[in-house]
C-alpha positions in Angstrom: 29.7 -0.4 -11.7 28.2 -2.8 -9.2 27.5 -6.3 -10.4 25.9 -9.1 -8.4 24.2 -12.5 -9.2 20.6 -12.8 -8.0 19.1 -16.2 -7.5 15.4 -16.1 -6.7 12.9 -18.4 -5.1 15.1 -21.4 -4.2 12.6 -23.7 -2.6 13.9 -25.7 0.4 12.2 -28.2 2.7 13.9 -27.9 6.1 13.3 -28.9 9.7 13.4 -25.4 11.3 11.1 -24.1 14.0 10.3 -23.8 17.6 7.6 -26.4 17.5 8.6 -30.0 17.7 6.5 -30.9 14.6 8.4 -28.2 12.6 11.7 -29.9 13.3 10.3 -33.5 12.8 8.3 -33.0 9.6 9.9 -29.9 8.2 8.3 -27.1 6.1 8.7 -25.1 3.0 11.2 -22.2 2.8 12.0 -19.8 0.0 15.5 -18.4 -0.4 16.6 -15.4 -2.4 20.3 -14.8 -2.8 22.3 -11.8 -4.0 26.0 -12.6 -4.5 28.8 -10.2 -5.1 32.1 -11.5 -6.5 34.7 -10.5 -9.1 32.9 -11.2 -12.4 35.7 -9.6 -14.5 37.5 -12.9 -15.6 34.2 -14.5 -16.5 33.0 -11.4 -18.4 36.3 -11.0 -20.3 36.9 -14.6 -21.1 33.5 -16.2 -21.0 34.9 -18.7 -18.6 32.3 -20.7 -16.5 35.0 -21.7 -14.0 35.5 -18.0 -13.2 32.0 -17.4 -11.9 29.5 -18.8 -9.5 28.0 -22.1 -10.7 24.5 -21.4 -9.5 23.2 -24.8 -10.6 25.7 -26.4 -8.3 24.9 -23.9 -5.5 21.2 -24.6 -5.6 21.8 -28.4 -5.5 24.2 -28.0 -2.5 21.6 -25.9 -0.6 18.8 -28.3 -1.3 20.9 -31.2 -0.1 21.9 -29.3 3.0 18.3 -28.4 3.8 17.5 -32.1 4.2 20.2 -32.5 6.9 19.6 -29.4 9.1 17.4 -29.3 12.2 17.4 -26.1 14.3 15.0 -23.8 16.2 15.4 -20.4 14.3 15.6 -19.1 10.8 18.4 -16.9 12.1 20.5 -20.0 12.7 19.5 -21.6 9.4 20.4 -18.4 7.5 23.8 -18.5 9.1 24.3 -22.2 8.0 23.4 -21.1 4.4 26.1 -18.4 4.5 28.7 -20.8 5.8 28.0 -23.3 3.0 28.3 -20.5 0.4 31.5 -19.2 1.9 33.1 -22.7 2.0 32.4 -23.5 -1.7 32.5 -20.1 -3.5 34.6 -17.0 -3.5 32.0 -14.4 -2.6 32.8 -10.9 -1.4 29.3 -10.1 -0.1 26.1 -12.0 0.4 22.6 -10.8 0.9 20.0 -13.4 1.6 16.2 -13.4 2.2 15.1 -16.6 3.9 11.3 -16.9 4.1 9.3 -19.4 6.1 6.4 -19.8 3.7 3.6 -21.0 6.1 4.6 -20.4 9.7 2.3 -22.2 12.1 0.8 -19.2 13.8 -2.9 -19.3 14.5 -4.9 -16.7 12.6 -1.8 -15.6 10.5 -1.8 -16.1 6.8 1.5 -14.4 6.0 5.1 -15.3 5.7 8.1 -14.6 7.9 11.5 -13.7 6.5 14.9 -12.8 7.7 17.1 -10.6 5.6 20.8 -10.7 6.3 23.8 -9.1 4.6 27.4 -10.5 5.1 30.5 -8.9 3.8 34.1 -10.1 3.9 36.3 -7.6 5.7 
């Protein structure tokens, strides 16, 4: 049986983009995470210390977003994965990082990067 934790629509304000104003003022991003780890101990013993504390993870990511400044969502997504790997024992991560209102003339949509990282 495959089990993963899904955290949807983490809103982040980050200074990411090619335009200088994007890096100075920042903009809204949305993050969806899918996290695979060993949930057996938590499931069997109902032990919060044996699972991913998603409340703590969301706070860490929100705090980190305030500190970052880079040109691409690719780089930003990599920073997110590094933060998760440093703090939690995750076997596989899938993330969807979305720039909610990219400053593209005549474009009303969103731009996302989808990345999957697995430990070897």
